[in-house]
ZAMARGU-4260 file (C-alpha; in steps of 0.2 Angstrom, whole numbers, plus 5000, padded with zeros to 4 digits):
<rodrens>
0) 5321/5554/5518 | 5312/5570/5514 | 5293/5569/5514 | 5285/5583/5503 | 5268/5589/5508
5) 5256/5587/5493 | 5250/5605/5497 | 5267/5611/5490 | 5262/5605/5473 | 5246/5616/5473
10) 5258/5631/5473 | 5264/5626/5456 | 5253/5623/5441 | 5257/5607/5431 | 5268/5612/5416
15) 5268/5602/5400 | 5286/5600/5394 | 5290/5601/5376 | 5295/5585/5369 | 5305/5581/5353
20) 5296/5575/5337 | 5306/5567/5323 | 5299/5565/5305 | 5309/5556/5292 | 5303/5551/5275
25) 5304/5552/5256 | 5296/5564/5244 | 5301/5558/5226 | 5301/5572/5214 | 5305/5585/5227
30) 5324/5583/5227 | 5332/5600/5232 | 5315/5607/5237 | 5312/5614/5255 | 5299/5604/5265
35) 5291/5612/5281 | 5281/5608/5295 | 5267/5621/5297 | 5254/5623/5310 | 5241/5636/5315
40) 5246/5649/5328 | 5227/5648/5333 | 5213/5639/5325 | 5201/5654/5325 | 5211/5666/5313
45) 5221/5652/5305 | 5237/5662/5305 | 5252/5650/5303 | 5269/5647/5309 | 5283/5636/5303
50) 5289/5623/5316 | 5303/5615/5306 | 5311/5615/5289 | 5323/5605/5279 | 5329/5602/5261
55) 5324/5586/5252 | 5341/5578/5248 | 5346/5570/5231 | 5339/5553/5237 | 5322/5561/5240
60) 5324/5559/5259 | 5322/5571/5272 | 5322/5573/5291 | 5312/5586/5301 | 5314/5588/5320
65) 5303/5600/5331 | 5297/5602/5349 | 5279/5602/5355 | 5271/5601/5372 | 5253/5596/5365
70) 5245/5586/5351 | 5242/5597/5336 | 5236/5597/5318 | 5250/5602/5306 | 5254/5601/5288
75) 5269/5595/5278 | 5272/5608/5265 | 5282/5608/5249 | 5280/5624/5238 | 5261/5627/5238
80) 5257/5608/5240 | 5253/5602/5257 | 5246/5587/5267 | 5239/5586/5284 | 5246/5576/5299
85) 5242/5575/5318 | 5257/5576/5329 | 5259/5570/5347 | 5273/5575/5358 | 5288/5563/5359
90) 5283/5553/5344 | 5293/5547/5329 | 5285/5547/5312 | 5291/5538/5296 | 5282/5544/5281
95) 5281/5542/5262 | 5274/5556/5251 | 5268/5550/5234 | 5278/5555/5219 | 5274/5572/5212
100) 5283/5582/5198 | 5287/5598/5208 | 5298/5605/5194 | 5285/5604/5180 | 5284/5620/5172
105) 5265/5625/5172 | 5263/5644/5170 | 5248/5646/5181 | 5246/5654/5198 | 5253/5643/5211
110) 5237/5645/5222 | 5228/5636/5207 | 5241/5622/5204 | 5242/5617/5223 | 5238/5599/5226
115) 5236/5589/5242 | 5251/5579/5246 | 5247/5560/5248 | 5256/5556/5264 | 5257/5538/5270
120) 5263/5534/5288 | 5274/5518/5289 | 5269/5505/5302 | 5253/5496/5306 | 5248/5503/5323
125) 5229/5505/5322 | 5229/5515/5338 | 5241/5528/5331 | 5231/5545/5331 | 5233/5548/5312
130) 5227/5530/5308 | 5212/5533/5320 | 5207/5549/5312 | 5209/5543/5294 | 5198/5528/5298
135) 5185/5538/5306 | 5185/5551/5292 | 5182/5537/5279 | 5167/5531/5289 | 5161/5549/5292
140) 5162/5555/5274 | 5153/5539/5268 | 5139/5542/5280 | 5137/5560/5275 | 5137/5557/5257
145) 5123/5544/5258 | 5113/5553/5272 | 5115/5571/5271 | 5098/5575/5264 | 5090/5564/5277
150) 5098/5574/5290 | 5096/5591/5283 | 5079/5589/5275 | 5070/5576/5285 | 5079/5579/5302
155) 5081/5560/5303 | 5089/5558/5321 | 5088/5539/5320 | 5100/5538/5306 | 5112/5549/5316
160) 5110/5538/5332 | 5114/5523/5322 | 5130/5530/5315 | 5135/5536/5332 | 5133/5518/5339
165) 5142/5511/5324 | 5157/5523/5327 | 5157/5519/5346 | 5158/5500/5342 | 5172/5502/5329
170) 5182/5514/5339 | 5179/5510/5358 | 5184/5523/5370 | 5201/5528/5364 | 5216/5532/5375
175) 5219/5547/5363 | 5209/5561/5371 | 5212/5571/5355 | 5203/5558/5344 | 5189/5556/5356
180) 5185/5575/5356 | 5188/5575/5337 | 5174/5562/5335 | 5163/5571/5347 | 5163/5588/5338
185) 5163/5581/5321 | 5147/5572/5325 | 5141/5587/5334 | 5141/5596/5317 | 5129/5583/5311
190) 5118/5586/5326 | 5117/5604/5321 | 5113/5600/5303 | 5099/5588/5309 | 5093/5600/5322
195) 5091/5586/5335 | 5091/5598/5350 | 5088/5616/5353 | 5102/5629/5354 | 5102/5630/5373
200) 5105/5611/5376 | 5118/5611/5362 | 5128/5625/5371 | 5126/5616/5387 | 5132/5599/5380
205) 5146/5605/5369 | 5152/5622/5377 | 5146/5627/5394 | 5149/5611/5402 | 5165/5606/5393
210) 5183/5614/5392 | 5187/5625/5377 | 5198/5614/5366 | 5208/5628/5357 | 5220/5615/5348
215) 5207/5603/5342 | 5202/5606/5324 | 5185/5599/5325 | 5181/5608/5341 | 5186/5625/5333
220) 5177/5621/5317 | 5161/5618/5326 | 5164/5633/5337 | 5166/5644/5322 | 5151/5638/5313
225) 5139/5637/5329 | 5144/5655/5334 | 5144/5663/5317 | 5134/5679/5318 | 5129/5674/5336
230) 5130/5690/5346 | 5123/5701/5332 | 5110/5690/5324 | 5107/5673/5332 | 5106/5676/5350
235) 5089/5684/5354 | 5094/5692/5370 | 5109/5701/5361 | 5104/5705/5344 | 5097/5722/5348
240) 5112/5728/5358 | 5120/5744/5352 | 5137/5737/5347 | 5144/5752/5338 | 5140/5763/5354
245) 5148/5751/5365 | 5164/5749/5354 | 5166/5768/5354 | 5165/5769/5373 | 5182/5771/5383
250) 5180/5754/5392 | 5173/5745/5377 | 5180/5728/5382 | 5172/5727/5400 | 5156/5736/5394
255) 5153/5723/5380 | 5158/5708/5391 | 5145/5714/5404 | 5131/5716/5391 | 5134/5699/5384
260) 5129/5692/5401 | 5111/5695/5396 | 5113/5678/5386 | 5113/5665/5400 | 5121/5653/5388
265) 5137/5664/5389 | 5139/5664/5408 | 5156/5656/5407 | 5167/5671/5405 | 5180/5661/5395
270) 5167/5656/5383 | 5159/5673/5382 | 5175/5681/5378 | 5179/5669/5364 | 5162/5672/5357
275) 5165/5690/5358 | 5182/5688/5348 | 5172/5678/5335 | 5160/5692/5334 | 5173/5706/5332
280) 5181/5696/5318 | 5165/5696/5309 | 5161/5714/5312 | 5178/5721/5305 | 5172/5722/5287
285) 5155/5727/5291 | 5152/5745/5287 | 5141/5747/5302 | 5156/5746/5313 | 5172/5756/5315
290) 5188/5746/5312 | 5198/5757/5324 | 5186/5754/5338 | 5187/5735/5335 | 5206/5736/5335
295) 5206/5746/5351 | 5194/5733/5359 | 5205/5719/5353 | 5220/5727/5361 | 5211/5728/5377
300) 5207/5710/5377 | 5225/5706/5372 | 5231/5716/5387 | 5218/5712/5400 | 5211/5695/5397
305) 5212/5682/5411 | 5213/5668/5399 | 5230/5666/5390 | 5223/5657/5374 | 5210/5671/5372
310) 5224/5684/5374 | 5234/5675/5360 | 5219/5675/5349 | 5216/5693/5351 | 5234/5697/5347
315) 5232/5686/5331 | 5216/5694/5326 | 5224/5711/5326 | 5238/5704/5314 | 5225/5695/5304
320) 5212/5709/5302 | 5226/5723/5298 | 5236/5712/5287 | 5239/5721/5270 | 5228/5735/5277
325) 5233/5754/5276 | 5247/5757/5289 | 5252/5738/5291 | 5270/5733/5288 | 5273/5728/5270
330) 5280/5710/5269 | 5299/5710/5266 | 5308/5701/5253 | 5326/5699/5246 | 5327/5694/5228
335) 5338/5694/5213 | 5337/5708/5199 | 5341/5707/5181 | 5360/5707/5185 | 5358/5694/5199
340) 5361/5707/5212 | 5351/5704/5228 | 5338/5718/5232 | 5328/5719/5247 | 5312/5730/5251
345) 5321/5738/5265 | 5334/5745/5252 | 5320/5757/5247 | 5316/5764/5264 | 5314/5783/5263
350) 5305/5782/5246 | 5288/5776/5242 | 5287/5760/5231 | 5275/5754/5218 | 5276/5736/5219
355) 5269/5725/5205 | 5268/5706/5203 | 5267/5699/5185 | 5272/5685/5173 | 5278/5684/5155
360) 5263/5673/5151 | 5250/5685/5158 | 5245/5695/5143 | 5236/5708/5153 | 5252/5710/5163
365) 5262/5715/5148 | 5249/5728/5142 | 5248/5735/5160 | 5267/5737/5160 | 5266/5746/5143
370) 5254/5758/5152 | 5265/5759/5167 | 5280/5765/5157 | 5275/5783/5155 | 5270/5784/5174
375) 5287/5778/5178 | 5295/5791/5167 | 5284/5804/5176 | 5287/5799/5194 | 5303/5789/5195
380) 5313/5803/5203 | 5300/5804/5218 | 5297/5785/5221 | 5303/5768/5216 | 5295/5756/5204
385) 5298/5737/5207 | 5291/5723/5197 | 5292/5705/5203 | 5292/5692/5190 | 5283/5676/5196
390) 5289/5666/5181 | 5296/5649/5187 | 5312/5652/5176 | 5323/5667/5179 | 5328/5667/5161
395) 5310/5670/5155 | 5311/5687/5164 | 5328/5690/5156 | 5323/5686/5139 | 5308/5698/5141
400) 5318/5712/5147 | 5331/5710/5133 | 5316/5713/5121 | 5310/5728/5132 | 5326/5738/5134
405) 5315/5754/5138 | 5309/5745/5154 | 5323/5752/5165 | 5315/5752/5182 | 5319/5738/5195
410) 5314/5720/5190 | 5316/5706/5202 | 5313/5687/5200 | 5304/5678/5214 | 5315/5663/5213
415) 5311/5650/5227 | 5302/5663/5238 | 5285/5659/5232 | 5279/5661/5250 | 5280/5680/5245
420) 5264/5677/5234 | 5255/5671/5250 | 5262/5685/5260 | 5254/5698/5248 | 5239/5686/5244
425) 5243/5687/5225 | 5229/5677/5218 | 5229/5684/5201 | 5241/5694/5190 | 5245/5708/5188
430) 5243/5715/5206 | 5250/5732/5211 | 5253/5738/5229 | 5258/5755/5235 | 5270/5756/5249
435) 5275/5772/5259 | 5292/5778/5263 | 5292/5769/5280 | 5289/5752/5272 | 5270/5752/5277
440) 5255/5748/5266 | 5248/5764/5258 | 5235/5755/5247 | 5232/5737/5243 | 5228/5733/5229
445) 5231/5749/5218 | 5222/5753/5202 | 5229/5746/5186 | 5240/5758/5176 | 5227/5760/5163
450) 5213/5762/5176 | 5218/5776/5187 | 5235/5772/5195 | 5242/5789/5190 | 5228/5798/5199
455) 5231/5787/5214 | 5250/5791/5214 | 5247/5810/5211 | 5235/5811/5227 | 5247/5800/5237
460) 5263/5811/5233 | 5253/5827/5234 | 5240/5825/5248
</rodrens>
């Protein structure tokens, strides 16, 4: 028999192994629709990724499988409708989604018609994570509804202590670490509202002496709120630092990290770096700071940080902050035109593109397209014009074009790719985007055709 020295294991960090999750269920009304499991890549930026997807079959049933190595918050997503779930490695879930008419033709922006999916987990295990969180949230929401003014106005610590004791009795120490931390930081947010302790003991209790819980939604919610405007406004030792000068220095990342040590609450390097990331996120749209300098600092953190999760957040922040900005890649698409031929954005590479999102029920869209026609006639030999119809029915676009035979530029229908509206953050119609010949954003959004679009195009084509 071989005897292994325990010291050997010190050479290898414990690796969490991904385990398979299976979600089966029904979604009446969604037959033929795509259902997805979506989660945040990180909980600071909120950027998302799809973990699994399937088609709801003719009996309204679906099966989703995915692999994860840690407990996560996720969403079941159908069109623009979604419902939250908490998923644990190796678990099997049987769910029922309340009936919803996903095919109802309501000609409004999908962002506005989105609803929360009513998800019920089958089984009566009170110790299941979703059941625990649902039960706690019900008590928490009821308490806040009845007592918020007492906490915010009167700083009534006794009420909060009573609630905490009640929760501890109802949910004795759980074997679910995620739930324990979820409750801890949800109540911490109430402590902040009630101002039950100073900032220094709050940092010590919830951040300095505790691990950073990158995957716990309540930890990260509390972190974002607590450290909002922290390094530029809230922290007395830091508020007068010359951040623009430090960001412009060749070694901005180590320079700022060293300067932040002036706040003794940020002695822990991992926390200090995460607070810096939060601060850079807030600075980006502030005219006092140069965006290029912030991006350069984020690149340095992504390349040099000793903390893997912080490196990921820095990389995500670059994507998040530069999304749809000048020079960023324009989200791609492949859609059907008026002849049902498939057309992709990449087909136009080599020529600039004016991309427009519209609908037949949007009156201003129709008037703007009338104003667009002479612009198309003037510049069609130097750039492409592409109008994407977000009407739910393809035939509506066709009927419209049959009436407007002089609209000869490229018209595409969004079909089932409504995620494209999210990719371009189309929250109202019409929306126009100028894309350069290399497929990168030149300007987002662009002026309307009757409000200066031609001048913008002229300057773009003749710089």
